[in-house]
C-alpha positions in Angstrom: -4.1 7.7 -7.5 -1.2 7.1 -5.4 -0.1 8.6 -2.0 3.6 7.5 -1.1 3.9 8.1 2.2 6.6 6.0 3.0 10.2 8.2 4.4 8.0 10.5 6.1 7.7 11.4 9.7 4.4 10.4 11.2 3.2 13.7 12.1 4.1 14.9 8.3 2.6 12.0 6.8 -0.8 12.7 8.8 -0.6 16.6 7.8 0.4 15.2 4.1 -2.4 12.5 4.2 -5.2 14.7 5.7 -4.5 17.4 2.7 -4.6 14.8 -0.3 -8.0 13.2 1.1 -9.7 16.4 1.2 -8.7 17.7 -2.3 -8.6 14.4 -4.1 -11.9 13.7 -6.5 -11.3 9.8 -7.1 -13.4 6.8 -5.9 -10.3 5.4 -4.0 -6.9 6.0 -3.7 -3.9 3.8 -3.0 -1.4 4.9 -0.1 1.7 3.4 0.8 2.9 3.6 4.2 6.1 1.3 4.1 6.2 -1.1 7.2 6.6 0.8 10.3 4.8 3.5 12.7 3.2 5.3 9.8 1.6 1.5 8.8 0.6 0.7 12.3 -1.2 4.4 12.8 -2.6 4.4 10.0 -6.3 3.4 10.4 -6.5 5.8 13.3 -6.6 8.6 10.5 -9.6 7.8 8.8 -12.4 9.1 9.4 -15.9 7.2 8.8 -17.9 10.5 7.4 -16.1 10.2 4.4 -14.4 7.0 4.2 -16.0 3.7 3.4 -13.6 1.2 3.6 -9.9 0.4 4.4 -8.1 -2.6 2.3 -5.2 -3.6 3.9 -2.9 -4.9 0.0 -1.5 -8.2 0.4 2.1 -6.1 -0.1 2.6 -5.0 3.4 2.9 -1.5 3.7 0.0 -0.3 1.8 -4.0 0.2 2.0 -6.6 0.9 -0.4 -8.7 3.4 0.8 -12.5 4.2 -0.4 -14.0 6.8 -0.1 -18.2 8.2 -0.1 -19.9 9.7 -3.4 -19.4 13.1 -3.0 -22.2 15.2 -2.5 -22.6 18.8 -4.4 
């Protein structure tokens, strides 16, 4: 699953990302931020209670976000 935030304002990208991660039912997602301000701020958008790990992908401007297993 992939979310492309490239081209959004920082605030709009943050809102879209927060809505996305709270609604997605996947083990991981790829988030495309582009190489600007969103990329610089992206790591601060994630809370350790739901994000297990963030991997910066080799192509700049993209991350793989791994989630904890959801409890039922």
